[in-house]
N, C-alpha and C positions, 0 to 999 in steps of 0.2 A: 429726755427732755425734762425743764425746768424753765420755771418762772418766780422769780427774784419777787422777795417785800415791794412789791413798787405798787404804784395808782391803775385802777383800771385800764385797757386800751380797747380798741376796734374790735377786738373779739371777744373780752371779756366783761365783765361788771363784779364789780363788788357788793356784796349782798346782806344786807344785817339780819338773821334771824334772832328768834326770841328777847322780841327789844333789845334786840343793840347786844345782848350780850355774848353772843361771837357772828363771825361774819367769814363769808365764803365767796372764794371764788368761784364764778357759772362764764359759765359759754354764753355768750349774749344772745346766740339763737344756736338752735336745740334740745338737748334734754336740761332740764331747772329744776331744782328742789320744790316741792309742792307740801298741801297738806296728809296727802300717803305718808311721807318721810316723819312727818309730825305723829300722825298716829302712831306709829310705832316703835319709835321713840315713847311715846307715854306710857307703852305695857310697861316698861323697865322700872321696877320699885323703885324711891330714893335710895334702899338701901342695899342695892345690890352693888356688890363687889368681887372683884376678879380679874378673869382672863376673858371682855370678849371680844365678837368680831361679825363684823359690818359684814356681811358679804354680798357684793356687786354694787360698792359702797358710790359709785359716780365720784361725787366732791365731796362727795363724807358729809351728809347731812344729816343722816341720823344716827352714826356713831359721833358725830357732835354734840347732839341733842341730846343723846342717852349720857354721856360725859358728864355732861352740863349736870346732869339731873341725879347724876351716883357717883358723887367722890371716890366714891369708890374701886370707880372701874378703871382698868386699862384696857383703851380697846385699840383694835386690829383694823381699819378702813380696807379688804381687801376688793380691787378692784383692775380687771381685765384691758379696759381701756389704758393705752398711755398718753391721753390727752387728759383724762380724767386723773386720772392718779396723780398727772404732773401739780394739775390744780390744787385737787387734795392734800401735796404737799405743798403749794404753795400757801395755800391756806393756814396749814400749824404753823409754819415758818412765818407767818403774819405776830405784828407786838400786840394786834386787839386781842389774838387768842391765847395771848402768852399763861392765861390761868390754866388755861385745858390742856396747851398742847407738849406739856410733860407726859401726858396720858394719849397720846393719840399717835398711831405711825399705820404707816400705811406701806403694803405690799400687795405688788403687779403682780397678778398669777390666775392664771384661767383654774377657774373649780369646778370643768368638767375636764382637768385634765387627767391621767395616771396618779396611782399613787403616790407612786415615786416623782413624780412631775410635780406636786404637791408641795412634797418634803422638804425636793429642793429651794423654793420660793420661804421657806421657811415655816409652812402651814403643816404642823403634826397630826394626826389625830390624836382627839383626847386632847388635846393642849385647851380645850375652850368650859367655860363656867354656863355663859351664857355666845347663844348665834344669836342673828336677827336678821330677817332677808327683807329689801324688796326689790324678790327677780322681774325681770322680763313679764308681760304678762299676755299681751297678744298672741293669740296662736297666731299656730303658721298657715300663710296663707289671706292675712289678714291685711289687707292695705298698710304697706309701709308712708316713714314720714319721709321726704327727700332730705330730708338731715342727715347723714349718717349716723351726729350720736343717738339725738332722739332716736331715730330708729332702731342701733344696736341696743341701749337702754332699754328700752320698753317691746321688740319681739323675738317671739322665740320664735329656736331654728330648727327644733326638728319633734317629730310626736315625743319622743318620750323624756322632752329637755325639762324640764321641771321634776318629772322621777326621779332625774339624776342631780340632779341640783339639791334637793332634799337627800334624799343617799349622801352628798357629799357633806353637806351640812351635820347628818345623825352622824359621819365621822370623825368631825371638829370636835364633838362634843364631849366631855368625859362624861362616865357615868352618874347620872340623876342633872345633867347636864339641861340648862333651860331653852327652849327652840323661841322663838314666836317671827312671825313672819304677814304678811297683809299683798294677796292675791286677790284678783276681779272672784265676783259670786262662783262664775261660770268656771274656773280652774279649781273648783272642789272634786270632783270627777275624779283631775289627777292626781290632788292633792293629797286625799283621806288614803287613796290603796300604796299610795309610795309610802309612808307611816308605815306600815302594818309591820311589823316585826322590828321595826327600829324607834318610835317615839311613841310612847303612850300618855295616858291621860292626856287628850287631846282636848282642847276648848277653843269653841267658836263664837265670835261676837261679831254679827252682820253691824255695815256701817253703812248706814244710807242718807242720800245728800239731802231729804225731807223724809215726815215723818211718812208720809204719802204714794212715795217712792219705792221701787224693789229695790232692796239694799245690790248695791255697784261692788264694795267691796268686804273682806271679811278678814278679821285681825283674828289671826293661828297662834294656840302657844301650845306648848308639848313638852314631854320631859323623859330625857333617854334615861332607859330600863325601865319604865311603867308601868305598869297592866291596867291602871283604871282605866275604866270606860269614858269612851267618848261624852261632852256637855258643851247643850247648846245655852247660849247664856245672852242676858239680854241686852238688846239690840244698843245702837250709837246712833243718834243724829246730828247731823252737822251744823243744818238749816234750821232755819223759820219757815213758814208757809210765802213767806215773802223774797224769799232769797236771804233773807239778810243770818253771816254766822247766831245758831245758839249758844248760849252761855257756855254751853258743853265744848263747843267746835271753836269758841273765840279764847277757849284757856288750853286747848289744845295747839292751835296757833302759837298762843305763846307761852308753848313750855311749861304750862302751869298746871295741868292736866294729869293726872295717874288714870290710866284704863286698869281696873284691878281685874283681874281673872280666880281670885277666887284661892281658898289656901289651899 
């Protein structure tokens, strides 16, 4: 399936991100990128370099924003859904994104397939120095969206879904490579055990909508091959008491903030 380099239509929109520094084709209805993607991209240091992967990329917001932040990164967007992968390719082909396009590529693949199945698509174990992921997060049994693209992007399909997803992410990393993800806070009970023996130096930064409410998301950073202990780092607060974005929240949305995880 291909979408030409043309104006949006009844099914898709063309949306500006990071103050118009890149543009994405997205479904007019269904799953659309938001602040979660910008939060995850903000964990990428500007001096990051090498081969990176955005797993479950959707239309590519995380990968595009990471490539924008770090000129030394070559980013592979990995997406299973044919429609979303085609939209990501269409975005790469747009003239507005010409400065980023040479460092962006799309692989259409099922991350939970067998190793030979992944390798057949070009996803090689140990092939990346950085893996980013904003995986489906609603637990099995959660009320699903009637829109199939939104449901697929957000709904886990089995009780061990996140564990298998993280195992794949760890396999794709080279020794010493860095892993970063954003998940629902209540998913940590699955995420942390899945990392044991695969990813160490785990660092957590809770994300609060406001200072007076519980964290709804957690940013997770880890390193392959490390045995350093888990660390809980200071929280991120996205909004003021009146609901307006905090200065940090605004900078994250603009793609101008860097979320540190320490040395």
